[in-house]
N, C-alpha and C positions, 0 to 999 in steps of 0.2 A: 779591657778588664773591668768588670763591674765590682763595686765595693759596697759593703754593708758594715759600717762600723770598722772594726779591725780585720774583718774577714774579707778576702778578695775572691771574687768568683770569675770564672772564665766562661767563654762561650761553650766550652766543653761541659762545664758544670750545668749550664742551662739546658743543653741538649740532653744530658743524662737525666735531669729532672723531668723534662718533657717525655723522655722514653719511659721512665718509671710510671708517670701518669698514664700513658697509653697502655702499658702492660697491665697496670692495675685495673683499668677499665675492662680489658679483655678477661682478666681473672674473675672479676666480679660478674661479668655477663655469663661466663661459663658456669660459675658456681650457682648463679640464679637459675640457669637452665637445669642444672643437676637437681637442685632443691625441688623445682617444679616437677621434674620427671619422677623423682622419688615419691613425692606426694601423690601424683596421679596413679602410681603403681601401688600405693598403699604401704610404702616402706617408711620406716622412721626417718625423720629429717633433722633430729636434734644436732648431730655432729656436723652435718652439712651446713645447717643454719649457723652454728657456732663459728665455723670456718668462714662463712660469708661475712659474719660480723667482724672477724679479724681482718679480712680483706678490706672491708669498708673503713675500718679504723686506720689501717695502713694508708689507704687512699687519702684520708684526711691529712695524715702526716706528710704525704707526698705533696699535696696541694700547699700546705703551709711552707714546706721547704722551697717549693717553686716560687711562692710569693716572696720569700726572704731573699731569693736570688734577684 
C-alpha cells in the first residue's frame, strides 16, 4: 500500500490512474482529429475546440493525481 500523508493508495488506485491517463490520451487524439476534419471541411470548430480544451484540462488533473499516488 502506498501512502501520501493520511491518504493510503493501493496498486489498484495506481492502475486506475494509469488507465485514466491512457483513456484521456485517446480522447484527446480523437478530438484533435475531429477538429482537423471539421476545419478541412470548412465547418465551425468552436465547440469541438472547447471540448478539446476540457479534455486537455482533465488530462492535467489526471497527471497530477497520478503524481500524488
